[in-house]
C-alpha positions as CSV (number, residue, x, y, z in Angstrom):
1,M,-12.9,-2.9,-5.1
2,E,-12.7,-6.0,-2.8
3,Y,-10.4,-6.1,0.2
4,K,-10.0,-9.9,1.6
5,S,-7.1,-10.3,3.9
6,V,-6.5,-14.1,4.9
7,S,-3.7,-15.7,7.6
8,E,-2.8,-19.3,8.1
9,A,-0.6,-21.1,11.0
10,N,2.4,-21.3,8.3
11,G,3.8,-20.3,5.7
12,T,2.7,-23.6,3.0
13,S,-0.8,-23.0,4.1
14,L,-1.1,-19.2,3.3
15,D,0.9,-20.4,0.0
16,A,-2.3,-22.1,-0.9
17,A,-4.9,-19.9,0.1
18,V,-3.5,-17.4,-1.4
19,N,-2.9,-19.4,-4.7
20,K,-6.5,-20.3,-4.6
21,L,-7.4,-16.8,-4.5
22,I,-5.0,-15.5,-7.5
23,A,-7.3,-18.5,-9.4
24,D,-10.1,-16.6,-8.2
25,G,-9.2,-13.1,-9.7
26,W,-7.8,-12.2,-6.5
27,V,-4.7,-10.3,-6.7
28,P,-1.9,-10.0,-3.2
29,L,-1.9,-6.7,-2.1
30,G,1.8,-5.6,-0.3
31,G,3.9,-8.7,1.3
32,V,3.4,-11.3,3.1
33,S,2.9,-10.0,7.1
34,V,4.5,-12.8,10.2
35,A,3.3,-12.2,13.6
36,V,4.8,-14.1,16.7
37,I,2.4,-14.5,19.1
38,R,4.2,-15.5,22.8
39,S,1.4,-16.7,25.3
40,T,3.4,-17.5,28.8
41,W,1.7,-18.8,32.3
42,E,3.3,-19.5,36.0
43,N,2.2,-23.2,36.2
44,K,1.9,-23.3,40.0
45,R,1.4,-27.2,40.4
46,K,4.7,-28.0,38.6
47,G,6.5,-24.9,40.5
48,Y,7.6,-22.6,37.0
49,E,6.5,-20.4,34.1
50,E,5.4,-22.4,30.7
51,S,5.3,-20.7,27.4
52,E,4.1,-21.1,23.9
53,T,4.5,-19.5,21.0
54,E,2.2,-19.1,17.9
55,W,3.1,-17.8,14.3
56,V,0.5,-16.2,12.0
57,Y,1.0,-15.6,8.6
58,A,-1.5,-12.9,6.5
59,Q,-1.3,-12.1,3.4
60,A,-4.0,-9.0,2.1
61,L,-5.7,-9.1,-1.8
62,T,-7.8,-7.2,-3.5
63,R,-10.2,-7.5,-6.4
64,S,-11.3,-5.2,-9.0
65,N,-15.4,-4.7,-9.2
66,V,-15.2,-4.5,-13.1
67,E,-13.5,-8.3,-12.8
68,L,-16.6,-9.2,-10.7
69,R,-19.0,-8.3,-13.4
70,G,-17.4,-9.9,-16.5
71,G,-15.7,-7.2,-17.6
72,P,-12.0,-6.4,-18.8
73,A,-9.6,-6.1,-15.9
74,A,-8.7,-2.8,-14.0
75,S,-5.0,-3.4,-15.1
76,S,-6.3,-4.0,-18.7
77,P,-7.0,-0.2,-20.3
78,E,-9.5,-0.5,-22.8
79,R,-8.2,0.7,-26.5
80,P,-10.2,2.5,-28.5
81,A,-11.7,0.7,-31.7
């Protein structure tokens, strides 16, 4: 099994990246994670603090080794003949 995580600066970009990976055989694992990163610094020349907020959206995905070899998906059990 392979594991991959993707992250983007907004939900729309993450949707596009995840949908492309799903088309390539990847399966989302769990839900979307969102992190808020806030940076604050003192601007001595202007005499006040400034800040910036960055959002990061992330999704974990997995892909079965069986699917990589061209065999049946791990979620589809083989039926005896």
